[in-house]
C-alpha positions as CSV (number, residue, x, y, z in Angstrom):
1,R,-44.6,-30.8,-19.4
2,M,-43.9,-31.1,-15.7
3,M,-43.6,-34.8,-15.3
4,G,-40.8,-35.9,-12.9
5,M,-41.4,-32.9,-10.6
6,A,-42.7,-33.6,-7.1
7,F,-46.4,-32.8,-6.9
8,I,-47.1,-30.0,-4.4
9,N,-50.7,-29.9,-3.2
10,S,-51.6,-26.2,-3.6
11,Y,-54.2,-26.4,-0.9
12,Q,-51.8,-27.2,1.9
13,D,-51.2,-23.5,2.4
14,M,-52.7,-21.1,5.0
15,K,-52.9,-18.1,2.6
16,R,-54.8,-20.2,0.1
17,A,-57.0,-21.7,2.8
18,E,-58.0,-18.1,3.8
19,A,-58.9,-17.3,0.2
20,Y,-60.9,-20.5,-0.4
21,A,-62.7,-20.2,2.9
22,K,-64.7,-17.3,1.3
23,L,-65.5,-19.2,-1.9
24,E,-69.1,-20.5,-2.3
25,Y,-70.7,-21.2,-5.7
26,P,-69.9,-18.4,-8.1
27,G,-69.6,-18.8,-11.9
28,T,-68.2,-22.0,-13.1
29,Y,-68.4,-23.5,-9.6
30,Y,-72.2,-23.0,-9.8
31,L,-72.3,-25.6,-12.5
32,A,-70.3,-28.1,-10.4
33,Y,-72.8,-28.0,-7.6
34,R,-76.1,-27.4,-9.6
35,D,-76.9,-31.0,-10.4
36,L,-75.7,-32.6,-7.2
37,P,-79.1,-32.5,-5.3
38,E,-80.8,-34.1,-8.3
39,L,-78.2,-36.9,-8.6
40,I,-78.1,-37.5,-4.8
41,G,-81.9,-37.6,-4.7
42,E,-82.0,-40.2,-7.5
43,Y,-79.2,-42.5,-6.5
44,A,-78.3,-42.0,-2.8
45,K,-80.2,-43.1,0.2
46,Q,-80.5,-40.8,3.2
47,G,-78.0,-41.8,5.9
48,R,-74.5,-41.1,6.9
49,A,-72.2,-39.3,4.5
50,L,-68.4,-38.9,4.3
51,D,-66.9,-36.0,2.4
52,V,-63.4,-36.9,1.3
53,G,-61.1,-34.0,0.6
54,C,-63.5,-31.5,2.2
55,G,-61.0,-28.6,2.2
56,T,-62.5,-25.6,4.0
57,G,-65.9,-27.4,4.3
58,R,-67.9,-26.0,1.5
59,S,-68.9,-29.4,0.1
60,T,-69.5,-30.8,3.7
61,R,-71.9,-28.0,4.5
62,F,-73.6,-28.5,1.2
63,L,-74.3,-32.2,2.0
64,R,-75.5,-31.3,5.5
65,D,-77.9,-28.8,4.0
66,L,-79.3,-31.7,2.0
67,G,-80.1,-33.5,5.2
68,F,-77.0,-35.8,5.6
69,P,-75.2,-36.3,8.9
70,V,-71.7,-35.8,7.4
71,I,-68.0,-36.0,8.4
72,G,-65.5,-34.1,6.4
73,V,-61.9,-35.4,6.0
74,D,-58.8,-33.8,4.4
75,I,-55.1,-34.2,4.4
76,A,-54.5,-30.5,4.7
77,E,-54.6,-29.2,8.3
78,S,-54.6,-25.6,7.1
79,M,-57.9,-26.2,5.3
80,L,-59.5,-28.0,8.2
81,Q,-58.6,-25.2,10.6
82,K,-60.6,-22.8,8.4
83,A,-63.5,-25.3,8.1
84,R,-63.7,-25.5,11.9
85,Q,-63.7,-21.7,12.2
86,I,-66.5,-21.3,9.7
87,D,-68.5,-24.3,11.0
88,P,-67.7,-25.0,14.7
89,V,-70.4,-27.6,15.0
90,G,-69.2,-29.6,12.0
91,D,-67.1,-32.8,12.2
92,Y,-63.8,-32.2,10.4
93,R,-61.0,-34.7,10.7
94,L,-57.4,-35.0,9.5
95,T,-56.6,-38.1,7.5
96,A,-53.5,-39.5,5.9
97,E,-53.4,-39.6,2.1
98,G,-55.4,-42.5,0.7
99,D,-56.3,-43.8,4.2
100,L,-59.8,-43.9,5.6
101,G,-58.8,-46.5,8.3
102,Q,-60.5,-44.5,11.1
103,F,-63.8,-45.6,9.6
104,H,-65.2,-49.1,9.6
105,D,-66.5,-51.1,6.6
106,G,-69.9,-50.2,5.2
107,M,-70.3,-47.1,7.4
108,F,-71.6,-44.6,4.9
109,E,-74.6,-44.4,2.6
110,L,-72.9,-41.6,0.6
111,V,-69.2,-40.9,0.0
112,S,-68.5,-37.7,-1.8
113,S,-65.3,-36.5,-3.4
114,I,-65.5,-33.0,-4.7
115,F,-62.4,-31.9,-6.8
116,T,-60.3,-34.2,-4.7
117,F,-59.0,-36.4,-7.6
118,D,-57.7,-33.3,-9.4
119,N,-55.0,-33.3,-6.8
120,I,-53.9,-36.9,-6.7
121,P,-50.6,-37.3,-8.4
122,T,-50.6,-41.0,-9.5
123,K,-53.2,-43.4,-10.8
124,E,-52.1,-45.9,-8.1
125,A,-53.0,-43.4,-5.4
126,M,-56.3,-42.8,-7.1
127,M,-57.0,-46.5,-7.0
128,R,-56.0,-46.8,-3.3
129,L,-58.4,-44.0,-2.3
130,S,-61.2,-45.4,-4.5
131,R,-60.8,-48.8,-2.8
132,E,-61.0,-47.1,0.6
133,M,-64.1,-45.1,-0.4
134,G,-65.7,-48.4,-1.6
135,R,-64.7,-50.1,1.6
136,V,-66.5,-47.6,3.9
137,L,-69.6,-47.6,1.6
138,T,-72.7,-49.6,2.4
139,S,-73.6,-52.3,-0.1
140,D,-76.3,-50.1,-1.6
141,G,-74.6,-46.8,-1.2
142,V,-73.0,-44.5,-3.8
143,I,-69.9,-42.5,-4.4
144,L,-70.3,-39.1,-5.9
145,N,-67.0,-38.1,-7.5
146,L,-66.9,-34.6,-9.0
147,T,-63.8,-33.8,-11.0
148,S,-62.5,-31.5,-13.7
149,A,-63.2,-32.5,-17.3
150,P,-60.1,-32.8,-19.5
151,E,-61.5,-29.9,-21.6
152,L,-61.2,-27.6,-18.6
153,Y,-57.5,-27.0,-19.0
154,G,-57.5,-25.9,-22.6
155,R,-59.9,-23.0,-22.3
156,D,-60.7,-20.0,-20.2
157,W,-63.9,-19.9,-18.1
158,A,-66.1,-17.6,-16.1
159,S,-64.1,-18.6,-13.0
160,F,-60.7,-19.8,-14.4
161,L,-57.8,-18.8,-16.6
162,T,-55.9,-21.8,-18.1
163,T,-54.6,-20.6,-21.4
164,P,-51.6,-18.6,-20.1
165,F,-49.9,-22.0,-19.3
166,P,-48.3,-23.8,-22.3
167,E,-48.2,-27.1,-20.4
168,N,-52.0,-27.1,-20.6
169,R,-52.1,-27.4,-24.4
170,R,-51.6,-31.1,-24.9
171,P,-51.3,-32.7,-21.5
172,Q,-51.1,-36.5,-21.1
173,S,-52.3,-38.5,-18.1
174,G,-50.5,-37.6,-15.0
175,D,-49.1,-34.3,-16.3
176,R,-49.3,-31.2,-14.1
177,V,-51.6,-28.5,-15.4
178,R,-52.1,-25.0,-13.9
179,V,-55.2,-22.9,-13.4
180,I,-55.8,-19.4,-12.0
181,V,-59.0,-19.2,-10.1
182,T,-60.4,-15.7,-10.7
183,D,-63.1,-15.9,-8.0
184,V,-60.7,-15.8,-5.0
185,D,-58.3,-13.2,-3.7
186,D,-55.3,-15.5,-4.2
187,S,-54.1,-15.2,-7.8
188,R,-51.3,-17.7,-7.6
189,P,-51.7,-20.6,-10.0
190,V,-53.2,-23.8,-8.7
191,E,-51.4,-27.0,-9.9
192,D,-53.7,-29.9,-10.8
193,V,-53.0,-33.3,-12.2
194,F,-54.5,-34.1,-15.6
195,W,-56.6,-37.3,-16.0
196,T,-58.7,-38.5,-18.8
197,R,-62.1,-40.2,-18.8
198,E,-60.4,-43.4,-19.7
199,D,-58.2,-43.0,-16.6
200,Y,-61.2,-42.7,-14.3
201,S,-62.9,-45.7,-15.9
202,E,-59.8,-47.7,-15.3
203,V,-59.3,-46.5,-11.7
204,F,-62.9,-47.3,-10.7
205,G,-62.7,-50.7,-12.4
206,E,-59.5,-51.6,-10.7
207,A,-60.9,-50.5,-7.4
208,G,-63.8,-53.0,-7.8
209,L,-66.4,-50.3,-8.5
210,E,-68.8,-49.6,-11.3
211,V,-69.9,-46.4,-12.8
212,V,-73.7,-45.9,-12.7
213,T,-73.8,-42.6,-14.7
214,V,-71.7,-39.6,-15.6
215,R,-73.1,-36.1,-15.7
216,S,-71.4,-33.3,-17.7
217,P,-73.2,-30.1,-16.6
218,L,-73.6,-27.3,-19.2
219,A,-74.9,-23.8,-18.7
220,T,-78.2,-22.9,-20.2
221,G,-77.5,-19.2,-20.7
222,R,-80.3,-18.2,-18.2
223,E,-78.0,-18.2,-15.2
224,P,-76.9,-14.8,-13.7
225,F,-73.2,-15.2,-14.8
226,E,-71.2,-14.1,-17.8
227,W,-70.2,-17.4,-19.4
228,T,-67.3,-17.9,-21.8
229,N,-67.3,-21.6,-22.8
230,E,-69.7,-23.1,-20.3
231,I,-72.7,-23.1,-22.6
232,K,-71.0,-25.3,-25.2
233,V,-68.4,-27.3,-23.3
234,A,-68.8,-28.9,-19.8
235,P,-66.0,-28.0,-17.4
236,W,-66.9,-30.8,-15.0
237,M,-67.6,-34.5,-14.8
238,I,-69.8,-35.9,-12.1
239,Y,-69.4,-39.7,-11.6
240,V,-72.0,-41.7,-9.7
241,V,-70.2,-44.9,-8.7
242,R,-71.2,-47.9,-6.6
243,K,-70.2,-51.4,-5.6
244,P,-71.3,-54.0,-8.2
245,K,-74.6,-55.5,-7.5
246,V,-74.4,-59.2,-6.6
247,A,-77.0,-61.3,-8.4
248,P,-78.9,-63.6,-6.0
249,S,-77.8,-67.1,-6.4
250,S,-80.3,-69.6,-7.7
251,T,-81.1,-72.7,-5.7
252,E,-82.4,-76.0,-6.9
253,A,-86.0,-76.7,-5.7
């Protein structure tokens, strides 16, 4: 176990930014993005979008292609530099960790967080960011939070190797776990933070948010990829989250 060690965000690194800038939707990543248009179409209203933890802009461009005027924010300047090179017309901004103070309350109909929570080292930091995401959300908007399923770290996948790392075998909440992404040129392990489904439920509840639905995308076997575990075990969790609906108050006639 790697508790007690300072968490180093693997993505605040120019070499890794160069490698991830070329990554689109191969293999296991395809399953992460496959269901997003359906979920967005069902639960989100068209309007402004904020992509929290945008990295090199893959998820931001994805939302823009779905018709959303979108702003991408990240804490890693190296990633944002690559995003701007790839997408000069995009709006990519540096933000401090857990701080969306540059945006006013109720500004966005959709707030997305794609793999961002895999790199947040404490539950308290997750709650702070969740509260901020809720603050900038409209009253009828939704948060789309895509994160790694706990099961991801105990198996190998079309796009990942996790079994070489003994700390992945029985992780507990907040433990560091490592992954090698096989779809990029950078073979250095990426360090994630392990969180359970119960942790996410607690975080959203403490942040004053409610979970509308959770999607666990499985492969069908008809995709053009050589799956390992993806047909029987979902590597991802997609949370659709919103502010609680306030019941209209009844008045006496």
